[in-house]
Structures are given as C-alpha cells and as structure tokens.
KEFIVO-158773 format. One record per residue (C-alpha): x, y, z; residue in one letter. Coordinates in Angstrom, 2 decimals. Example, Ala and Ser with C-alpha at 12.3 -4.5 7.8 and 13.67 -1.06 7.14 Angstrom:
residues 2
<u = 12.30&v = -4.50&w = 7.80&res = A>
<u = 13.67&v = -1.06&w = 7.14&res = S>
END
This chain:
residues 400
<u = 198.48&v = 94.10&w = 91.11&res = M>
<u = 199.93&v = 92.11&w = 88.20&res = T>
<u = 203.03&v = 94.34&w = 88.10&res = A>
<u = 203.97&v = 93.35&w = 91.63&res = G>
<u = 203.31&v = 89.70&w = 90.85&res = Y>
<u = 205.43&v = 89.85&w = 87.69&res = D>
<u = 208.29&v = 91.44&w = 89.62&res = L>
<u = 208.34&v = 88.54&w = 92.10&res = I>
<u = 208.11&v = 86.01&w = 89.27&res = A>
<u = 211.05&v = 87.62&w = 87.42&res = E>
<u = 213.16&v = 87.70&w = 90.57&res = K>
<u = 212.53&v = 84.03&w = 91.23&res = L>
<u = 213.18&v = 83.09&w = 87.62&res = S>
<u = 216.51&v = 84.93&w = 87.62&res = A>
<u = 217.80&v = 82.59&w = 90.29&res = R>
<u = 216.38&v = 79.47&w = 88.69&res = G>
<u = 213.28&v = 79.29&w = 90.87&res = D>
<u = 209.61&v = 79.15&w = 89.90&res = D>
<u = 206.72&v = 81.20&w = 91.23&res = I>
<u = 204.53&v = 78.17&w = 90.69&res = G>
<u = 206.25&v = 76.53&w = 93.66&res = R>
<u = 205.30&v = 79.46&w = 95.88&res = V>
<u = 201.74&v = 79.60&w = 94.61&res = E>
<u = 201.21&v = 75.89&w = 95.19&res = A>
<u = 202.42&v = 76.20&w = 98.78&res = A>
<u = 200.17&v = 79.18&w = 99.43&res = L>
<u = 197.15&v = 77.41&w = 97.97&res = R>
<u = 197.76&v = 74.50&w = 100.35&res = A>
<u = 198.07&v = 76.71&w = 103.45&res = Q>
<u = 195.39&v = 76.21&w = 106.11&res = E>
<u = 194.71&v = 78.37&w = 109.15&res = V>
<u = 192.36&v = 77.38&w = 111.98&res = E>
<u = 190.16&v = 80.10&w = 113.44&res = T>
<u = 189.02&v = 79.95&w = 117.10&res = P>
<u = 185.32&v = 79.94&w = 117.92&res = S>
<u = 185.91&v = 82.02&w = 121.05&res = W>
<u = 187.31&v = 84.94&w = 119.05&res = A>
<u = 183.86&v = 85.58&w = 117.58&res = F>
<u = 182.15&v = 85.90&w = 120.97&res = G>
<u = 182.19&v = 88.85&w = 123.34&res = N>
<u = 185.41&v = 89.21&w = 125.30&res = S>
<u = 187.31&v = 91.75&w = 127.34&res = G>
<u = 189.95&v = 92.29&w = 129.98&res = T>
<u = 190.09&v = 91.57&w = 133.70&res = R>
<u = 187.87&v = 94.59&w = 134.15&res = F>
<u = 184.99&v = 94.15&w = 131.74&res = A>
<u = 183.54&v = 92.25&w = 128.82&res = V>
<u = 182.91&v = 94.53&w = 125.85&res = F>
<u = 179.72&v = 93.88&w = 123.90&res = V>
<u = 179.66&v = 94.20&w = 120.11&res = Q>
<u = 176.64&v = 94.18&w = 117.78&res = P>
<u = 176.09&v = 90.98&w = 115.86&res = G>
<u = 177.92&v = 88.76&w = 118.35&res = T>
<u = 177.00&v = 85.09&w = 117.84&res = P>
<u = 174.55&v = 83.65&w = 120.33&res = R>
<u = 175.57&v = 80.02&w = 119.96&res = D>
<u = 178.23&v = 77.83&w = 118.32&res = P>
<u = 176.23&v = 77.60&w = 115.10&res = F>
<u = 176.40&v = 81.36&w = 114.61&res = E>
<u = 180.11&v = 81.30&w = 115.44&res = K>
<u = 180.51&v = 78.86&w = 112.54&res = L>
<u = 178.65&v = 81.26&w = 110.26&res = E>
<u = 181.14&v = 84.02&w = 111.08&res = D>
<u = 184.07&v = 81.66&w = 110.61&res = A>
<u = 182.66&v = 80.64&w = 107.24&res = A>
<u = 182.59&v = 84.29&w = 106.19&res = E>
<u = 186.30&v = 84.56&w = 107.01&res = V>
<u = 187.03&v = 81.42&w = 104.98&res = H>
<u = 184.85&v = 82.57&w = 102.07&res = R>
<u = 186.86&v = 85.76&w = 101.73&res = L>
<u = 190.34&v = 84.41&w = 102.40&res = T>
<u = 190.15&v = 80.85&w = 101.07&res = G>
<u = 192.59&v = 79.40&w = 103.63&res = I>
<u = 190.64&v = 79.16&w = 106.91&res = A>
<u = 188.60&v = 75.95&w = 106.58&res = P>
<u = 188.80&v = 74.69&w = 110.18&res = T>
<u = 187.40&v = 76.02&w = 113.45&res = V>
<u = 188.73&v = 75.23&w = 116.91&res = S>
<u = 186.11&v = 74.76&w = 119.63&res = L>
<u = 186.17&v = 75.42&w = 123.39&res = H>
<u = 184.20&v = 73.22&w = 125.78&res = I>
<u = 181.91&v = 73.98&w = 127.59&res = P>
<u = 181.58&v = 77.31&w = 125.77&res = W>
<u = 180.70&v = 75.49&w = 122.55&res = D>
<u = 178.79&v = 72.56&w = 124.00&res = R>
<u = 175.57&v = 71.69&w = 122.13&res = V>
<u = 172.90&v = 69.06&w = 122.68&res = D>
<u = 173.30&v = 67.56&w = 119.21&res = N>
<u = 176.92&v = 67.16&w = 118.12&res = L>
<u = 175.96&v = 65.64&w = 114.78&res = S>
<u = 173.96&v = 68.75&w = 113.98&res = E>
<u = 176.98&v = 70.95&w = 114.71&res = L>
<u = 179.25&v = 68.76&w = 112.59&res = R>
<u = 176.75&v = 68.74&w = 109.72&res = D>
<u = 176.28&v = 72.50&w = 109.89&res = R>
<u = 180.03&v = 73.01&w = 109.69&res = A>
<u = 180.15&v = 70.83&w = 106.58&res = A>
<u = 177.27&v = 72.77&w = 105.01&res = E>
<u = 179.29&v = 75.95&w = 105.51&res = L>
<u = 182.40&v = 74.42&w = 103.94&res = G>
<u = 184.18&v = 74.06&w = 107.28&res = L>
<u = 185.75&v = 71.31&w = 109.35&res = R>
<u = 185.92&v = 71.21&w = 113.14&res = L>
<u = 189.46&v = 71.45&w = 114.48&res = G>
<u = 191.10&v = 71.09&w = 117.88&res = A>
<u = 188.90&v = 70.74&w = 120.94&res = I>
<u = 189.99&v = 72.90&w = 123.89&res = N>
<u = 188.88&v = 71.72&w = 127.36&res = P>
<u = 188.21&v = 74.51&w = 129.85&res = N>
<u = 190.10&v = 73.77&w = 133.07&res = L>
<u = 190.33&v = 77.29&w = 134.46&res = F>
<u = 186.89&v = 78.85&w = 134.83&res = Q>
<u = 185.01&v = 76.79&w = 137.42&res = E>
<u = 185.27&v = 77.93&w = 141.08&res = P>
<u = 186.81&v = 74.62&w = 142.20&res = E>
<u = 189.75&v = 75.24&w = 139.87&res = Y>
<u = 190.89&v = 78.23&w = 141.93&res = K>
<u = 193.88&v = 76.23&w = 143.22&res = L>
<u = 194.38&v = 74.34&w = 139.98&res = G>
<u = 192.80&v = 71.54&w = 137.97&res = S>
<u = 195.05&v = 68.56&w = 137.23&res = L>
<u = 197.53&v = 69.80&w = 139.86&res = C>
<u = 194.96&v = 70.68&w = 142.52&res = N>
<u = 195.70&v = 69.27&w = 146.01&res = P>
<u = 192.08&v = 68.03&w = 146.18&res = D>
<u = 191.79&v = 64.58&w = 144.55&res = A>
<u = 188.11&v = 65.19&w = 143.80&res = G>
<u = 188.89&v = 68.31&w = 141.80&res = V>
<u = 191.61&v = 66.47&w = 139.91&res = R>
<u = 189.15&v = 63.70&w = 139.07&res = R>
<u = 186.63&v = 66.21&w = 137.73&res = R>
<u = 189.33&v = 67.77&w = 135.55&res = A>
<u = 190.39&v = 64.42&w = 134.09&res = V>
<u = 186.79&v = 63.46&w = 133.37&res = E>
<u = 186.17&v = 66.79&w = 131.66&res = H>
<u = 189.10&v = 66.22&w = 129.29&res = V>
<u = 187.88&v = 62.67&w = 128.65&res = R>
<u = 184.48&v = 64.09&w = 127.80&res = D>
<u = 186.17&v = 66.46&w = 125.36&res = C>
<u = 187.97&v = 63.51&w = 123.76&res = I>
<u = 184.59&v = 61.87&w = 123.13&res = E>
<u = 183.29&v = 65.13&w = 121.66&res = I>
<u = 186.34&v = 65.34&w = 119.42&res = A>
<u = 185.78&v = 61.79&w = 118.17&res = A>
<u = 182.14&v = 62.54&w = 117.35&res = H>
<u = 183.03&v = 65.76&w = 115.52&res = L>
<u = 185.90&v = 64.25&w = 113.55&res = G>
<u = 188.55&v = 66.27&w = 115.36&res = S>
<u = 192.03&v = 64.83&w = 115.69&res = D>
<u = 193.46&v = 67.02&w = 118.47&res = A>
<u = 192.91&v = 67.97&w = 122.10&res = I>
<u = 194.54&v = 71.33&w = 122.82&res = S>
<u = 195.21&v = 71.71&w = 126.52&res = L>
<u = 196.15&v = 74.87&w = 128.40&res = W>
<u = 196.26&v = 74.77&w = 132.21&res = L>
<u = 196.01&v = 77.81&w = 134.45&res = A>
<u = 197.51&v = 75.68&w = 137.24&res = D>
<u = 200.15&v = 77.18&w = 139.49&res = G>
<u = 200.72&v = 78.86&w = 142.84&res = T>
<u = 200.80&v = 82.46&w = 143.97&res = N>
<u = 202.96&v = 82.19&w = 147.12&res = Y>
<u = 206.04&v = 80.25&w = 148.23&res = P>
<u = 204.98&v = 77.35&w = 150.38&res = G>
<u = 201.41&v = 77.36&w = 149.06&res = Q>
<u = 201.86&v = 73.82&w = 147.72&res = D>
<u = 204.59&v = 71.31&w = 147.02&res = S>
<u = 206.13&v = 71.92&w = 143.60&res = L>
<u = 207.21&v = 68.28&w = 143.37&res = R>
<u = 203.79&v = 66.98&w = 144.33&res = A>
<u = 202.12&v = 69.25&w = 141.79&res = R>
<u = 204.30&v = 67.92&w = 139.01&res = R>
<u = 203.49&v = 64.34&w = 139.96&res = Q>
<u = 199.76&v = 65.12&w = 140.00&res = R>
<u = 200.12&v = 66.73&w = 136.58&res = L>
<u = 201.81&v = 63.67&w = 135.13&res = L>
<u = 199.32&v = 61.28&w = 136.72&res = D>
<u = 196.37&v = 63.20&w = 135.30&res = G>
<u = 197.86&v = 63.61&w = 131.85&res = L>
<u = 198.72&v = 59.92&w = 131.65&res = R>
<u = 195.02&v = 59.13&w = 132.16&res = E>
<u = 194.10&v = 61.68&w = 129.50&res = V>
<u = 196.68&v = 60.39&w = 127.05&res = Y>
<u = 195.50&v = 56.81&w = 127.49&res = A>
<u = 191.97&v = 57.94&w = 126.53&res = S>
<u = 192.97&v = 59.51&w = 123.22&res = L>
<u = 191.64&v = 58.05&w = 120.00&res = G>
<u = 194.18&v = 56.24&w = 117.86&res = A>
<u = 194.56&v = 59.19&w = 115.46&res = E>
<u = 194.39&v = 61.97&w = 118.05&res = M>
<u = 197.18&v = 64.17&w = 119.33&res = E>
<u = 197.43&v = 65.90&w = 122.70&res = L>
<u = 198.79&v = 69.43&w = 122.29&res = L>
<u = 200.28&v = 70.72&w = 125.54&res = V>
<u = 200.44&v = 74.51&w = 125.85&res = E>
<u = 202.55&v = 76.50&w = 128.30&res = Y>
<u = 202.53&v = 80.04&w = 129.66&res = K>
<u = 205.16&v = 81.99&w = 131.56&res = L>
<u = 202.81&v = 83.46&w = 134.16&res = Y>
<u = 199.18&v = 84.42&w = 134.87&res = E>
<u = 196.96&v = 83.62&w = 136.60&res = P>
<u = 199.65&v = 81.96&w = 138.75&res = A>
<u = 202.16&v = 84.62&w = 139.76&res = F>
<u = 204.70&v = 82.60&w = 141.74&res = Y>
<u = 205.10&v = 79.25&w = 139.97&res = A>
<u = 203.20&v = 78.11&w = 136.88&res = T>
<u = 203.07&v = 74.32&w = 136.53&res = D>
<u = 203.66&v = 74.47&w = 132.76&res = L>
<u = 205.64&v = 77.68&w = 132.47&res = A>
<u = 207.81&v = 77.22&w = 129.40&res = D>
<u = 208.56&v = 75.07&w = 126.37&res = W>
<u = 211.00&v = 72.93&w = 128.35&res = G>
<u = 208.48&v = 71.94&w = 131.00&res = S>
<u = 205.90&v = 71.18&w = 128.31&res = A>
<u = 208.44&v = 69.14&w = 126.32&res = L>
<u = 209.42&v = 67.06&w = 129.36&res = L>
<u = 205.77&v = 66.24&w = 130.01&res = V>
<u = 205.21&v = 65.23&w = 126.38&res = C>
<u = 208.25&v = 62.98&w = 126.43&res = Q>
<u = 206.84&v = 61.26&w = 129.51&res = E>
<u = 203.48&v = 60.64&w = 127.82&res = L>
<u = 204.26&v = 59.32&w = 124.34&res = G>
<u = 204.74&v = 60.17&w = 120.66&res = D>
<u = 201.29&v = 61.73&w = 120.18&res = R>
<u = 201.87&v = 64.33&w = 122.90&res = A>
<u = 203.34&v = 67.48&w = 121.39&res = K>
<u = 204.03&v = 71.05&w = 122.44&res = V>
<u = 201.82&v = 73.92&w = 121.36&res = L>
<u = 203.56&v = 77.32&w = 121.09&res = V>
<u = 201.49&v = 80.41&w = 121.90&res = D>
<u = 203.35&v = 83.50&w = 120.68&res = L>
<u = 202.16&v = 85.57&w = 123.65&res = G>
<u = 203.26&v = 83.17&w = 126.38&res = H>
<u = 206.93&v = 84.07&w = 126.70&res = H>
<u = 209.13&v = 86.55&w = 128.51&res = A>
<u = 210.06&v = 89.72&w = 126.67&res = Q>
<u = 212.83&v = 89.18&w = 124.16&res = G>
<u = 212.57&v = 85.38&w = 124.01&res = V>
<u = 213.69&v = 83.95&w = 120.66&res = N>
<u = 210.51&v = 82.11&w = 119.69&res = I>
<u = 211.83&v = 80.97&w = 116.32&res = E>
<u = 214.68&v = 79.21&w = 118.11&res = Q>
<u = 212.14&v = 77.42&w = 120.31&res = I>
<u = 210.32&v = 76.39&w = 117.15&res = V>
<u = 213.54&v = 74.96&w = 115.73&res = S>
<u = 214.36&v = 73.09&w = 118.96&res = L>
<u = 210.91&v = 71.56&w = 119.31&res = L>
<u = 210.88&v = 70.49&w = 115.69&res = H>
<u = 214.28&v = 68.91&w = 116.12&res = G>
<u = 212.92&v = 66.94&w = 119.06&res = A>
<u = 209.92&v = 65.82&w = 116.99&res = G>
<u = 207.51&v = 67.53&w = 119.39&res = R>
<u = 206.31&v = 70.68&w = 117.62&res = L>
<u = 202.55&v = 70.20&w = 117.58&res = G>
<u = 201.34&v = 73.60&w = 116.50&res = G>
<u = 200.78&v = 77.25&w = 117.30&res = F>
<u = 198.38&v = 79.68&w = 118.85&res = H>
<u = 199.05&v = 82.79&w = 116.80&res = F>
<u = 198.70&v = 86.27&w = 118.27&res = N>
<u = 200.96&v = 89.21&w = 119.06&res = D>
<u = 201.90&v = 91.05&w = 122.21&res = R>
<u = 203.47&v = 94.28&w = 123.38&res = K>
<u = 203.94&v = 93.51&w = 127.09&res = Y>
<u = 202.00&v = 90.54&w = 128.45&res = G>
<u = 199.70&v = 88.06&w = 126.76&res = D>
<u = 197.90&v = 90.78&w = 124.86&res = D>
<u = 196.25&v = 88.59&w = 122.19&res = D>
<u = 196.68&v = 91.35&w = 119.63&res = L>
<u = 196.38&v = 90.61&w = 115.91&res = I>
<u = 199.35&v = 88.48&w = 114.92&res = V>
<u = 202.00&v = 90.50&w = 113.12&res = G>
<u = 200.56&v = 93.80&w = 114.32&res = S>
<u = 203.40&v = 94.51&w = 116.77&res = I>
<u = 206.36&v = 92.52&w = 115.48&res = D>
<u = 205.78&v = 91.38&w = 111.88&res = P>
<u = 209.48&v = 90.55&w = 111.47&res = F>
<u = 209.23&v = 88.02&w = 114.30&res = Q>
<u = 206.27&v = 86.37&w = 112.58&res = L>
<u = 208.28&v = 86.20&w = 109.35&res = F>
<u = 211.25&v = 84.69&w = 111.20&res = R>
<u = 209.03&v = 81.99&w = 112.66&res = I>
<u = 207.66&v = 81.14&w = 109.23&res = F>
<u = 211.18&v = 81.09&w = 107.84&res = F>
<u = 212.09&v = 78.38&w = 110.35&res = E>
<u = 208.91&v = 76.47&w = 109.54&res = L>
<u = 209.58&v = 76.55&w = 105.80&res = V>
<u = 213.25&v = 75.74&w = 106.27&res = D>
<u = 212.39&v = 72.62&w = 108.29&res = A>
<u = 209.42&v = 71.53&w = 106.19&res = G>
<u = 207.14&v = 71.80&w = 109.21&res = V>
<u = 204.09&v = 73.15&w = 107.40&res = I>
<u = 203.81&v = 70.09&w = 105.19&res = E>
<u = 204.21&v = 67.76&w = 108.19&res = S>
<u = 200.79&v = 68.54&w = 109.66&res = G>
<u = 201.54&v = 70.99&w = 112.49&res = A>
<u = 198.40&v = 72.85&w = 113.53&res = R>
<u = 198.21&v = 76.58&w = 112.85&res = F>
<u = 195.50&v = 78.03&w = 115.06&res = T>
<u = 194.72&v = 81.65&w = 115.82&res = I>
<u = 194.21&v = 82.48&w = 119.50&res = D>
<u = 193.07&v = 86.06&w = 119.89&res = Q>
<u = 190.41&v = 87.90&w = 121.85&res = S>
<u = 189.27&v = 90.89&w = 119.85&res = H>
<u = 188.07&v = 93.38&w = 122.43&res = N>
<u = 188.05&v = 96.81&w = 120.76&res = V>
<u = 188.38&v = 95.84&w = 117.09&res = E>
<u = 185.50&v = 94.44&w = 114.99&res = P>
<u = 185.77&v = 90.69&w = 115.40&res = K>
<u = 185.25&v = 89.33&w = 111.90&res = I>
<u = 187.32&v = 92.00&w = 110.20&res = E>
<u = 190.07&v = 91.47&w = 112.78&res = A>
<u = 190.05&v = 87.75&w = 112.02&res = M>
<u = 190.28&v = 88.40&w = 108.28&res = I>
<u = 193.24&v = 90.71&w = 108.88&res = Q>
<u = 194.88&v = 88.03&w = 111.01&res = T>
<u = 194.55&v = 85.39&w = 108.29&res = V>
<u = 195.99&v = 87.80&w = 105.72&res = L>
<u = 198.98&v = 88.53&w = 107.98&res = N>
<u = 199.67&v = 84.80&w = 108.30&res = L>
<u = 199.37&v = 84.31&w = 104.56&res = Q>
<u = 201.71&v = 87.18&w = 103.75&res = E>
<u = 204.32&v = 86.09&w = 106.30&res = S>
<u = 204.28&v = 82.59&w = 104.84&res = Y>
<u = 204.64&v = 84.01&w = 101.32&res = A>
<u = 207.66&v = 86.05&w = 102.34&res = K>
<u = 209.27&v = 83.03&w = 103.98&res = A>
<u = 208.78&v = 81.07&w = 100.75&res = L>
<u = 210.67&v = 83.76&w = 98.82&res = L>
<u = 213.91&v = 83.51&w = 100.81&res = V>
<u = 216.85&v = 82.77&w = 98.50&res = D>
<u = 218.11&v = 79.72&w = 100.35&res = R>
<u = 221.04&v = 79.11&w = 98.04&res = E>
<u = 222.33&v = 82.64&w = 98.59&res = A>
<u = 221.69&v = 82.26&w = 102.30&res = L>
<u = 223.63&v = 79.01&w = 102.43&res = G>
<u = 226.60&v = 80.56&w = 100.63&res = R>
<u = 226.67&v = 83.51&w = 103.01&res = A>
<u = 226.33&v = 81.32&w = 106.08&res = Q>
<u = 229.00&v = 78.92&w = 104.87&res = G>
<u = 231.37&v = 81.77&w = 104.14&res = G>
<u = 230.78&v = 83.45&w = 107.49&res = G>
<u = 229.37&v = 86.56&w = 105.77&res = D>
<u = 227.18&v = 87.80&w = 108.60&res = V>
<u = 225.61&v = 90.82&w = 106.94&res = L>
<u = 225.05&v = 89.15&w = 103.57&res = A>
<u = 223.16&v = 86.34&w = 105.31&res = A>
<u = 221.03&v = 88.81&w = 107.22&res = N>
<u = 220.30&v = 90.79&w = 104.04&res = R>
<u = 218.91&v = 87.66&w = 102.37&res = V>
<u = 216.24&v = 87.44&w = 105.07&res = L>
<u = 215.57&v = 91.17&w = 105.14&res = V>
<u = 215.21&v = 91.26&w = 101.36&res = D>
<u = 212.51&v = 88.59&w = 101.47&res = A>
<u = 210.77&v = 90.29&w = 104.39&res = F>
<u = 210.69&v = 93.63&w = 102.57&res = N>
<u = 209.10&v = 92.13&w = 99.44&res = T>
<u = 205.56&v = 93.30&w = 98.80&res = D>
<u = 203.75&v = 89.97&w = 98.53&res = V>
<u = 200.23&v = 91.39&w = 98.55&res = R>
<u = 199.80&v = 91.08&w = 94.77&res = P>
<u = 200.96&v = 87.46&w = 94.89&res = L>
<u = 198.62&v = 86.61&w = 97.76&res = C>
<u = 195.71&v = 88.36&w = 96.04&res = A>
<u = 196.17&v = 86.25&w = 92.92&res = I>
<u = 196.40&v = 83.05&w = 95.00&res = V>
<u = 193.16&v = 83.94&w = 96.81&res = R>
<u = 191.41&v = 84.50&w = 93.50&res = E>
<u = 192.66&v = 81.13&w = 92.29&res = E>
<u = 191.06&v = 79.62&w = 95.40&res = L>
<u = 187.76&v = 81.34&w = 94.62&res = G>
<u = 188.16&v = 83.85&w = 97.43&res = A>
<u = 188.62&v = 87.62&w = 97.31&res = S>
<u = 191.61&v = 89.56&w = 96.02&res = A>
<u = 190.88&v = 92.18&w = 98.71&res = D>
<u = 189.02&v = 90.46&w = 101.57&res = P>
<u = 188.81&v = 93.52&w = 103.83&res = I>
<u = 187.24&v = 95.72&w = 101.13&res = A>
<u = 184.93&v = 92.87&w = 100.11&res = A>
<u = 183.81&v = 92.31&w = 103.68&res = F>
<u = 183.06&v = 95.97&w = 104.25&res = R>
<u = 181.18&v = 96.26&w = 100.96&res = A>
<u = 179.15&v = 93.08&w = 101.46&res = D>
<u = 177.23&v = 94.26&w = 104.52&res = G>
<u = 177.56&v = 90.96&w = 106.39&res = Y>
<u = 178.28&v = 92.74&w = 109.68&res = A>
<u = 175.10&v = 94.81&w = 109.43&res = D>
<u = 173.00&v = 91.79&w = 108.47&res = R>
<u = 174.07&v = 89.69&w = 111.44&res = V>
<u = 173.77&v = 92.68&w = 113.79&res = A>
<u = 170.11&v = 92.98&w = 112.80&res = N>
<u = 169.48&v = 89.24&w = 112.85&res = A>
<u = 171.01&v = 88.67&w = 116.28&res = R>
<u = 169.25&v = 91.32&w = 118.32&res = L>
<u = 167.43&v = 88.85&w = 120.58&res = D>
<u = 168.91&v = 86.24&w = 122.89&res = G>
<u = 172.13&v = 86.13&w = 124.85&res = T>
<u = 175.42&v = 86.79&w = 123.10&res = A>
<u = 178.17&v = 84.23&w = 123.54&res = A>
<u = 181.01&v = 85.39&w = 125.78&res = A>
<u = 184.11&v = 83.84&w = 127.27&res = W>
<u = 183.27&v = 85.06&w = 130.78&res = L>
END
C-alpha cells in the first residue's frame, strides 16, 4: 500500500506539488447517504426483500452509521417524507447525533399518493395542488426541527398524451406552487430542484432537463438551485458540461449520484462509466465547487446487491474519483490547451484517471479513524448477520 502512495507523492513532488494538499482535500470530503437505499426496493414488477432490512428510520440510521464508520466520509443522511416520518423528531435527531451522523436534505414525496396520478404541483385540480404545497411546507418544518438546511424536490409531474393538459398552464401552476414553497423556506435553507428526462410522464415532463430547472430557479430566487441526477439524462449527454454551465450561472446545488446503462438504472455510481464520474469531479475541482458547499448525495436503489456493502462501494468510488481529479496536472493541462495540443491535453486527464489511488485513499481513511479496506472489514465484522437476526420481526421499510 505504501509503495503506491509513495509513487503518487513522488510524482506530485516532481512537478512542485504536495501530496498533503490532496490528503487534506480528501479528509474534508463529505458524502450524503440516502435513507431509502437501506430499505427494500425493486423495479416496476416487484419489491425484492433482503434479510436485515431496517424496519424504521432509526434502523436506517444504524446502517448509515456503519457505512460512515468504515469509510469516514459519509456523516450525513438524507431523509424521505413520509417514508421516514416519526412521531418524535427530536428523538430521531438525537439518535443521529449519538451515531455520529447529521441529518441532511429532506425529500418530500409528491409522486406516490393516488391523487398525484395527474401530477402534484402541476395537477389541474387546485385541491391536489394545495395538498402538494402543504406537504412540502410540512417537510420544511421537519427540516428546521432536524437541523437540515435543504429541501430536495423531484416531481413526477408531466403528461402522457398530446392534448392531455395545457403545457403553458402546467408551467404556471408549477411556478405558483414553487413560489409558495420558496417563501416558506427557513433563512438558511436551500431549495434543490431536480429534473428528469422522462418517466413516469412519457410525453412531456414538466421539469425535463437542466434548462427547465434553471429557469424555474431563476424565477424563485438565489436559494433555489439545480440538483443534477446522473441518471436523468438522454444517452450521450455531456453531464460535466452541464455541471460547468450550472456552476457558471451560480445555480449548481448538488448531485444525486448513481450510474446508468440505459434508463434511470440507479446502479452503483462509477460502475458503468467511471471515466464520466472522473470527468465530473474534474470539473468540480477545477471550479472549486466542492469547497463551496454543493451537496453530494447518493441516490440509488440497491435491488439485487447487498445494500450496505453496495453503499460502501459507492462511497469508495466517489472518494477515488475525487482523488484522481485532485491529481490532474493543471499546469501541464493549461500549457497543452493554450498551445492547441489536443492529444497532450487529453493525455493529462487520462494519466490522472489511470492512477491507482487506492493506496492514497486507504491511508486517508486510516487517518480519519476509518478502515483501510472497508469492504473486507465489513464482511469480516459480521454486522450484516447481526442485524439480519435482530430484525426478524416487524415490517421492513420499503419504498413501495
């Protein structure tokens, strides 16, 4: 392990750089895990049950704490309401603190109730729209009680057939509802507006792309920002360019990290296209976004893979991609770009991407009091077997 670390240190030193800079950045990295990823989930066809699935939000926090204990960089947990609603919010907040966690973005559910079949904030029925606004307001109050500073909003709103509804009217309803929501935010809260190309609306999605989300945020105010979900784009879309554009507009609020092969697969981030993940982190490092407070949340539904181990692998992939982005020789890149040397510039990125940063990341995790090899440590610890035996009774949490 130390040989690989020393090789990186020597390479950085040779160009007048310091590995201490990279280590400090990696120690400061924070990734937010999603509560819903620890519950049972599935596809359109079935929910797949796993042993040891949490039965309530408190047990979801226990699983999230195990991920943080082993990786050292996952101290916050994003919640979904009403899936994570509890009678005593103070008890949930205190339990998170006991486990060494903080509670992150609150995600209102505006897609699961029967009345939302034709939309929530964009629904033609004023009563349904009112219920949707009040639900988000309720989530804002929950966020304030839990110490959260963000409402993360994804809408399933859209239409399936031409003529089903007025596209102009739907946009006006959307803006009217979001203005009420924005006015209810706490002084330190942000509204993160997510978009998705398609599904469940197959003709016109009301927030279909980064441009439509950006326009809405610009209508609302400075604390409305765009959330980029890596799985919510058409095939071949240049996501890192979107990242750069949103940052330039001052509206990059954060990410929902996952990976996809065809549609919104919610596969482990970096499992299909690790080079894309690296390219995104390169843009983030280049623009100083990570230090500016953008939210880095995982959004995955682990259906066939063991949930906690899958989450650990996800956090490691994010850490390693960030480490590689930190190693890019920006002086050499600038020279190549300025001189119009296309291949030399590309090789600078590829060289950083091909660097084995696992020894570096392992040392950083040990410095944080976590594990050099979190996957091996998790498998050896027996946590999965213990919770499987402890959670035999009751009803497992599920997103359906």
